[in-house]
VEXDREN-2710 file (C-alpha; in Angstrom, 1 decimal):
% VEXDREN-2710
k/r/px/py/pz
1/MET/-5.6/-10.8/27.9
2/THR/-2.9/-10.1/30.7
3/GLN/0.7/-10.3/29.6
4/ASN/3.9/-10.4/31.4
5/ILE/5.4/-6.9/31.0
6/LYS/8.2/-6.7/28.4
7/ASN/10.7/-4.1/27.4
8/ILE/10.2/-3.8/23.6
9/ALA/12.0/-2.0/20.9
10/ILE/10.4/-1.0/17.6
11/ILE/12.8/0.0/14.8
12/GLY/11.0/2.6/12.6
13/SER/8.5/5.3/13.4
14/GLY/6.5/5.0/10.2
15/LEU/2.9/4.0/9.9
16/VAL/3.4/0.3/10.8
17/GLY/5.9/1.0/13.7
18/SER/3.6/3.7/15.2
19/LEU/0.5/1.5/15.0
20/LEU/2.3/-1.5/16.4
21/ALA/3.5/0.7/19.3
22/ILE/-0.2/1.6/20.0
23/TYR/-1.2/-2.1/20.0
24/LEU/1.5/-3.3/22.2
25/LYS/1.2/-0.5/24.7
26/ARG/-2.3/-1.6/25.5
27/TYR/-0.8/-4.6/27.3
28/GLY/1.3/-2.4/29.5
29/HIS/4.6/-3.1/27.8
30/GLN/7.4/-0.6/27.9
31/ILE/7.8/0.6/24.3
32/THR/10.7/2.5/22.7
33/VAL/10.6/3.4/19.0
34/PHE/13.9/4.3/17.3
35/ASP/14.2/6.1/14.0
36/ARG/17.2/7.4/12.2
37/ARG/15.2/10.3/10.7
38/PRO/14.1/13.5/12.4
39/ASP/10.6/13.8/13.9
40/ILE/8.4/14.3/10.8
41/ARG/6.1/16.5/12.8
42/ASN/8.8/19.1/12.7
43/ILE/9.7/19.0/9.0
44/GLU/8.0/19.4/5.6
45/PHE/7.0/15.9/4.3
46/SER/6.8/15.8/0.5
47/GLY/8.4/14.7/-2.7
48/ARG/8.5/11.0/-2.3
49/SER/5.1/9.8/-1.2
50/ILE/2.2/8.3/-3.0
51/ASN/-1.0/9.2/-1.3
52/LEU/-2.4/6.2/0.6
53/ALA/-5.6/4.3/-0.1
54/MET/-7.0/3.1/3.2
55/SER/-9.5/0.2/2.8
56/ASN/-11.3/-2.3/4.9
57/ARG/-8.2/-4.1/6.3
58/GLY/-6.6/-0.8/7.4
59/TRP/-9.8/0.5/9.0
60/ASN/-10.3/-2.8/10.7
61/ALA/-6.9/-2.6/12.4
62/LEU/-7.5/1.1/13.4
63/LYS/-10.9/0.3/14.8
64/THR/-9.5/-2.4/17.1
65/VAL/-7.5/0.2/19.0
66/GLY/-10.3/2.8/18.8
67/ILE/-8.7/5.3/16.4
68/GLU/-10.7/4.7/13.2
69/GLU/-13.0/7.7/13.6
70/GLU/-10.1/10.0/14.5
71/ILE/-8.3/9.0/11.3
72/LYS/-11.4/9.3/9.1
73/LYS/-11.3/13.1/9.9
74/ILE/-8.1/13.4/7.8
75/ALA/-9.3/11.1/4.9
76/ILE/-11.5/11.6/1.8
77/PRO/-13.7/8.7/0.6
78/LEU/-13.3/7.8/-3.1
79/TYR/-16.3/5.9/-4.5
80/LYS/-15.1/5.5/-8.1
81/ARG/-12.3/5.7/-10.6
82/ALA/-12.3/8.7/-13.0
83/MET/-10.8/7.5/-16.3
84/HIS/-9.0/10.1/-18.5
85/VAL/-8.5/8.4/-21.9
86/ILE/-7.2/10.5/-24.8
87/GLY/-10.0/11.2/-27.4
88/GLN/-12.8/10.2/-25.0
89/PRO/-14.8/12.1/-22.5
90/GLU/-13.9/11.5/-18.8
91/TYR/-15.9/8.5/-17.5
92/TYR/-16.3/6.7/-14.2
93/GLN/-16.0/3.2/-12.8
94/LYS/-17.6/2.5/-9.4
95/TYR/-15.3/0.6/-7.1
96/GLY/-17.9/-1.6/-5.5
97/LYS/-21.4/-1.5/-4.2
98/ASP/-23.1/1.7/-3.3
99/GLY/-21.3/3.3/-0.3
100/GLU/-18.1/1.3/-0.8
101/ALA/-15.0/3.4/-1.0
102/ILE/-11.3/3.6/-0.6
103/TRP/-10.1/6.6/1.4
104/SER/-7.4/9.0/0.2
105/ILE/-5.1/10.1/3.0
106/SER/-1.7/11.9/3.0
107/ARG/1.1/9.6/4.3
108/GLY/2.7/12.5/6.1
109/VAL/-0.5/13.7/7.7
110/LEU/-1.4/10.2/8.8
111/ASN/2.1/9.4/10.2
112/LYS/2.2/12.6/12.2
113/ARG/-1.2/11.8/13.7
114/MET/-0.2/8.2/14.5
115/ILE/2.9/9.3/16.3
116/ASP/0.9/11.8/18.4
117/LEU/-1.6/9.0/19.3
118/ALA/1.2/6.6/20.3
119/GLU/3.0/9.3/22.4
120/LYS/-0.3/10.1/24.1
121/ASN/-0.5/6.4/25.2
122/GLY/3.0/6.6/26.7
123/VAL/5.2/5.3/23.9
124/ASP/8.8/6.7/23.9
125/PHE/10.1/7.9/20.5
126/ARG/13.9/8.3/19.9
127/PHE/14.3/10.3/16.7
128/GLU/17.7/10.8/14.9
129/GLU/19.0/7.7/16.7
130/LYS/20.1/5.2/14.0
131/VAL/20.2/1.5/14.8
132/TRP/23.5/0.1/13.4
133/ASP/23.3/-3.4/14.8
134/ILE/21.1/-5.9/16.6
135/ASP/22.2/-8.9/18.7
136/LEU/19.5/-11.3/17.6
137/PRO/19.9/-13.9/20.4
138/GLU/20.0/-11.3/23.1
139/ALA/17.6/-8.7/21.6
140/LYS/20.2/-6.0/22.1
141/VAL/20.0/-2.8/20.0
142/PHE/23.1/-0.7/19.2
143/THR/22.7/2.9/18.1
144/GLY/25.2/5.7/17.3
145/ASP/26.2/8.6/15.1
146/SER/28.2/6.6/12.6
147/GLU/28.9/3.1/11.6
148/LYS/32.4/3.1/13.1
149/GLY/31.8/5.5/15.9
150/GLU/30.9/4.8/19.5
151/TRP/27.6/2.9/20.0
152/THR/25.1/2.9/22.8
153/GLU/23.8/-0.5/23.8
154/TYR/20.2/-1.1/24.8
155/PRO/19.0/-4.4/26.1
156/PHE/15.4/-5.4/25.3
157/ASP/13.2/-8.5/25.7
158/LEU/11.7/-8.2/22.1
159/VAL/12.7/-6.3/19.0
160/PHE/10.3/-5.5/16.1
161/GLY/11.7/-4.5/12.7
162/CYS/9.3/-2.0/11.1
163/ASP/12.0/-0.1/9.2
164/GLY/10.8/-0.7/5.6
165/ALA/11.9/-2.4/2.5
166/PHE/15.6/-1.9/3.2
167/SER/15.3/-2.9/6.9
168/ARG/18.4/-2.9/9.1
169/VAL/16.8/-5.5/11.3
170/ARG/16.2/-7.8/8.3
171/HIS/19.7/-7.2/7.0
172/LYS/21.1/-8.7/10.2
173/MET/18.7/-11.6/9.9
174/GLN/19.9/-12.2/6.3
175/ARG/23.3/-13.1/7.6
176/ARG/22.0/-16.2/9.3
177/SER/22.0/-19.6/7.6
178/ARG/18.9/-20.7/5.7
179/PHE/17.4/-17.2/5.4
180/ASP/15.6/-16.8/2.1
181/TYR/15.6/-13.4/0.5
182/SER/14.8/-11.9/-2.9
183/GLN/14.1/-8.4/-4.3
184/ASP/12.8/-7.5/-7.7
185/PHE/12.8/-4.0/-9.0
186/ILE/10.3/-3.2/-11.8
187/ASP/11.6/-1.1/-14.7
188/VAL/9.1/1.6/-13.9
189/GLY/9.7/4.5/-11.4
190/TYR/7.5/7.1/-10.0
191/LYS/7.6/10.8/-9.3
192/GLU/5.3/12.8/-7.0
193/LEU/3.6/15.9/-8.6
194/THR/0.9/18.3/-7.4
195/ILE/-2.2/19.9/-8.7
196/PRO/-2.9/22.8/-6.4
197/ALA/-6.4/23.8/-5.1
198/ASN/-8.5/26.5/-6.8
199/SER/-8.1/30.0/-5.4
200/ASP/-11.1/29.4/-3.2
201/GLY/-9.7/26.2/-1.8
202/THR/-11.9/23.8/-3.8
203/HIS/-10.7/20.8/-5.8
204/LYS/-10.0/21.2/-9.6
205/LEU/-11.2/17.6/-10.3
206/ASP/-13.9/15.5/-8.7
207/LYS/-12.8/15.1/-5.2
208/ASN/-14.5/11.7/-4.5
209/SER/-12.7/9.9/-7.4
210/PHE/-9.4/8.3/-7.9
211/HIS/-8.2/9.9/-11.1
212/ILE/-6.3/7.7/-13.6
213/TRP/-4.7/8.7/-17.0
214/PRO/-3.8/5.3/-18.5
215/ARG/-1.2/5.5/-21.3
216/GLY/-0.1/2.0/-21.9
217/LYS/3.5/1.7/-20.5
218/PHE/3.0/4.7/-18.3
219/MET/0.2/6.4/-16.4
220/PHE/-0.6/9.4/-14.2
221/ILE/-2.8/9.3/-11.1
222/ALA/-4.3/11.9/-8.8
223/MET/-5.7/11.6/-5.3
224/PRO/-7.4/14.4/-3.3
225/ASN/-6.1/16.1/-0.2
226/LEU/-8.2/18.0/2.4
227/ASP/-6.7/21.3/1.4
228/GLY/-8.2/21.1/-2.1
229/SER/-5.0/20.0/-3.8
230/PHE/-4.3/16.6/-5.5
231/THR/-1.2/14.5/-4.8
232/CYS/-0.4/13.2/-8.3
233/THR/2.0/10.4/-9.2
234/LEU/3.6/9.8/-12.6
235/PHE/4.5/6.1/-13.2
236/MET/6.9/5.7/-16.1
237/PRO/9.8/3.6/-17.3
238/PHE/13.2/4.8/-16.3
239/GLU/14.6/4.4/-19.8
240/GLY/13.2/4.3/-23.3
241/ASN/11.4/6.5/-25.9
242/VAL/8.9/7.8/-23.4
243/SER/10.7/7.7/-20.0
244/PHE/12.1/9.7/-17.2
245/ASP/15.4/9.5/-18.9
246/SER/14.0/11.1/-22.1
247/ILE/12.7/14.2/-20.4
248/LYS/15.8/16.4/-19.8
249/THR/14.6/20.0/-20.2
250/LYS/11.6/22.0/-19.2
251/LYS/10.7/22.1/-23.0
252/ASP/10.7/18.3/-23.0
253/ALA/8.5/18.2/-19.9
254/VAL/6.0/20.8/-21.3
255/HIS/5.8/18.8/-24.6
256/PHE/5.3/15.6/-22.6
257/PHE/2.4/16.9/-20.5
258/LYS/0.7/18.7/-23.5
259/THR/0.9/15.5/-25.6
260/TYR/-0.3/12.9/-23.1
261/PHE/-2.3/14.8/-20.5
262/PRO/-4.1/17.5/-22.4
263/ASN/-6.8/18.0/-19.7
264/VAL/-4.2/19.1/-17.1
265/LYS/-2.6/21.7/-19.5
266/ASP/-3.5/24.5/-17.1
267/GLU/-1.3/22.9/-14.5
268/ILE/1.8/22.3/-16.7
269/GLU/3.9/25.1/-15.2
270/ASN/3.4/23.6/-11.7
271/LEU/3.8/20.0/-12.9
272/THR/7.1/20.8/-14.8
273/GLU/8.5/22.5/-11.7
274/ASP/7.7/19.5/-9.5
275/PHE/9.1/17.2/-12.3
276/PHE/12.6/18.6/-11.9
277/LYS/12.4/19.3/-8.1
278/ASN/11.1/16.0/-6.8
279/PRO/13.1/12.7/-6.9
280/THR/12.4/9.8/-9.2
281/SER/11.9/6.8/-7.0
282/ALA/12.1/3.0/-7.6
283/MET/9.6/0.3/-6.7
284/VAL/10.6/-3.1/-5.4
285/THR/8.9/-6.4/-4.4
286/MET/10.8/-7.9/-1.5
287/LYS/10.2/-11.3/-0.1
288/CYS/12.0/-13.1/2.7
289/TYR/11.6/-15.9/5.2
290/PRO/11.6/-16.5/8.1
291/TRP/10.2/-13.3/9.5
292/THR/11.2/-14.1/13.1
293/TYR/14.1/-15.1/15.2
294/TRP/13.0/-17.5/18.0
295/ASP/11.1/-15.5/20.6
296/LYS/13.2/-12.4/20.3
297/VAL/12.9/-10.6/17.0
298/ALA/10.1/-10.2/14.3
299/LEU/9.7/-8.3/11.1
300/VAL/6.4/-6.5/10.4
301/GLY/5.1/-4.6/7.3
302/ASP/7.5/-3.7/4.4
303/SER/10.5/-5.1/6.2
304/ALA/9.0/-8.5/5.8
305/HIS/7.1/-8.1/2.5
306/ALA/7.6/-4.9/0.4
307/ILE/5.2/-4.7/-2.6
308/VAL/4.6/-2.4/-5.5
309/PRO/1.8/0.1/-4.8
310/PHE/-0.7/-0.7/-7.5
311/TYR/-3.4/-2.4/-5.4
312/GLY/-3.2/0.3/-2.7
313/GLN/-2.5/-2.4/-0.2
314/GLY/1.0/-1.8/1.2
315/MET/-0.1/0.0/4.3
316/ASN/-3.3/-2.1/4.6
317/ALA/-1.2/-5.3/4.5
318/GLY/1.2/-3.9/7.2
319/PHE/-1.7/-2.9/9.4
320/GLU/-3.3/-6.4/8.9
321/ASP/0.0/-7.9/10.0
322/ILE/-0.4/-6.1/13.3
323/PHE/-4.1/-7.1/13.7
324/VAL/-3.3/-10.8/13.1
325/LEU/-0.3/-10.6/15.4
326/ASP/-2.6/-9.2/18.1
327/GLU/-5.1/-12.0/17.6
328/ILE/-2.4/-14.5/18.1
329/ILE/-1.1/-12.8/21.2
330/GLN/-4.7/-13.1/22.6
331/GLU/-4.7/-16.8/21.7
332/LEU/-1.3/-17.8/23.0
333/GLY/-0.7/-15.4/25.9
334/ASN/3.0/-15.2/26.9
335/ASP/4.5/-17.9/24.7
336/TRP/6.3/-15.5/22.3
337/GLU/8.1/-18.3/20.5
338/ARG/4.8/-19.8/19.4
339/ILE/3.3/-16.3/18.9
340/PHE/6.1/-15.5/16.4
341/THR/6.0/-18.9/14.6
342/THR/2.2/-18.7/14.2
343/TYR/2.4/-15.1/13.0
344/GLN/4.8/-15.8/10.2
345/GLU/3.0/-19.0/9.1
346/ARG/-0.3/-17.2/8.9
347/ARG/0.9/-14.1/7.2
348/LYS/3.6/-15.3/4.7
349/PRO/1.2/-16.9/2.1
350/ASN/-1.0/-13.8/2.2
351/ALA/2.0/-11.5/1.8
352/ASP/3.1/-13.4/-1.3
353/ALA/-0.5/-13.3/-2.7
354/ILE/-0.8/-9.5/-2.4
355/ALA/2.6/-9.1/-4.0
356/GLU/1.4/-11.0/-7.0
357/LEU/-2.0/-9.2/-7.1
358/SER/-0.2/-5.8/-6.8
359/TYR/2.0/-6.4/-9.8
360/ARG/-0.9/-7.7/-11.9
361/ASN/-2.9/-4.6/-11.0
362/PHE/-0.1/-2.4/-12.4
363/VAL/-0.5/-4.1/-15.8
364/GLU/-4.3/-3.6/-15.5
365/MET/-4.2/0.1/-14.5
366/SER/-1.6/1.2/-17.0
367/SER/-2.8/-0.6/-20.1
368/LYS/-5.9/-2.7/-19.8
369/THR/-8.2/0.0/-18.4
370/ALA/-8.2/1.6/-21.8
371/ASP/-8.7/-1.7/-23.6
372/ALA/-12.2/-2.3/-25.0
373/ASN/-12.2/-6.1/-24.5
374/PHE/-11.0/-5.7/-20.9
375/LEU/-13.7/-3.1/-20.2
376/LEU/-16.4/-5.4/-21.7
377/GLN/-15.2/-8.3/-19.5
378/LYS/-15.4/-6.2/-16.4
379/LYS/-18.9/-5.0/-17.4
380/ILE/-20.0/-8.7/-17.8
381/GLU/-18.5/-9.6/-14.4
382/LYS/-20.2/-6.6/-12.7
383/HIS/-23.6/-7.5/-14.3
384/PHE/-23.3/-11.1/-13.3
385/ALA/-22.1/-10.2/-9.8
386/ALA/-25.1/-7.9/-9.3
387/LYS/-27.5/-10.8/-10.3
388/HIS/-25.6/-13.5/-8.4
389/PRO/-23.7/-11.8/-5.5
390/GLU/-23.4/-15.2/-3.7
391/LYS/-21.6/-16.7/-6.7
392/TRP/-19.3/-14.0/-7.9
393/VAL/-17.3/-11.5/-5.9
394/PRO/-14.8/-9.6/-8.0
395/ALA/-11.1/-10.0/-7.0
396/TYR/-10.8/-6.3/-6.4
397/SER/-13.7/-6.4/-3.9
398/ARG/-12.3/-9.4/-2.2
399/VAL/-9.0/-7.6/-1.6
400/THR/-10.3/-4.1/-0.9
401/PHE/-13.7/-4.4/0.7
402/SER/-13.4/-7.6/2.8
403/ASN/-11.0/-9.0/5.4
404/ARG/-10.8/-12.5/3.8
405/PRO/-7.2/-13.8/3.2
406/TYR/-5.3/-12.3/0.3
407/ALA/-4.3/-15.9/-0.7
408/GLU/-8.0/-16.7/-1.1
409/ALA/-8.6/-13.6/-3.3
410/LEU/-5.7/-14.6/-5.6
411/ALA/-7.0/-18.2/-5.9
412/GLU/-10.6/-17.1/-6.5
413/GLY/-9.5/-14.4/-8.9
414/ASP/-7.5/-17.0/-11.0
415/ALA/-10.5/-19.3/-11.2
416/GLN/-12.8/-16.4/-12.3
417/GLU/-10.3/-15.4/-14.9
418/GLU/-10.3/-18.9/-16.5
419/ILE/-14.1/-18.7/-16.6
420/MET/-14.1/-15.2/-18.2
421/GLN/-11.6/-16.3/-20.9
422/GLU/-14.2/-18.9/-22.0
423/VAL/-17.0/-16.4/-21.8
424/MET/-15.2/-13.9/-23.9
425/LYS/-14.9/-16.5/-26.8
426/THR/-18.7/-16.4/-27.2
427/THR/-19.6/-15.3/-30.7
428/GLY/-21.0/-11.8/-30.7
429/ILE/-20.2/-11.3/-27.0
430/ALA/-20.2/-7.5/-27.4
431/GLU/-23.9/-7.5/-28.4
432/LYS/-25.1/-10.2/-26.0
433/TRP/-23.0/-9.5/-23.0
434/ASN/-26.0/-9.1/-20.7
435/SER/-28.1/-11.9/-22.3
436/LYS/-29.6/-15.0/-20.7
437/GLU/-27.2/-17.1/-22.8
438/VAL/-24.1/-15.5/-21.3
439/GLU/-25.6/-15.7/-17.8
440/GLU/-26.3/-19.5/-18.2
441/LEU/-22.8/-20.1/-19.6
442/MET/-21.2/-18.5/-16.5
443/LEU/-23.5/-20.5/-14.2
444/LYS/-22.5/-23.7/-16.0
445/LEU/-18.8/-22.9/-15.8
446/LEU/-19.1/-22.1/-12.1
447/GLY/-20.5/-25.6/-11.7
END
């Protein structure tokens, strides 16, 4: 597809901004990326990042621009969950079929590589240059050292806001009439912690598993890094009996980890140091509409639809935005007004769906994964899906291991949950879960 060359600004040099720059540069456009932060390739990147879980949608977007294999070199495949439940031996739950995996990847390492690849393709990055204002009708960007200081004006043909959940571009769009916006913070925060590698550089836990310690209203997770360490995240209420607010001293922290995470007791010194050194961060679901302003400005990724991280789909959804936008460009050529309108109409229902799925998965990961009835239900679903793969695809597989719309995964998942609620009422279900009777009931309920 040949396009008329445009002068394009991308606000934000994160994962979505960098990948969008790579995509748009393929058409020959002049691309400038602005970021208020320093170049992350020159600073230590830690303390506020949950490791990313790259899945099919993300890989699909990377493959389209030929960088999938390059990025796989810095990722580790995770084929299963490793469940650490108090009073039980560690046990495993496969994610999908044999060979299906999500991939653990450091946000900082990935972002640095993406910026390198974009620069190699001729993208111009302007770090430590904060965007203070955008003239939406004219696609002009104003940068400067301070809000009331002297600004530099840059004229562009198109502006893309890829500047995250608290986007400056979206903030300007919010001031316009009939712009819908909502944000919803959950009462749970998160803190990044670290389990270092063994002295010989090997991993202290199984390196091809996503490790979860579910504890009801809070949980601990660990994802492997290439250097043998694990990036861990503690999700916990801000206030309450067991909360970030309740841990005020090192003694409190030691007691907390010994009580609730006994199998990481050897790491307590390191974990407690991280606990007080690293910030406690909030999580928000943000929705808005429209995502575009005529044929001039568009929001992509978290700036359009920030979600909580419990389905591992934040980055994947942002990358899929770009993949879909690119498909539409190839369909519609140079008609940017139609390109933007079609883009937001296709993506908005799917963004809302993955927001809902992500919140539900938080409930599932923190409490239900340790619940016997829930585990039995999942066992029945897995058994039935293995016998009738054409009739039953689990919601997690639809989201993680396919490229079908998120909205479809939500609708199908709701329909399956209704069926399973009926199945779980069967007398003696725990004994006959894999019986012909249960199989025939599910087939009947599926119609």
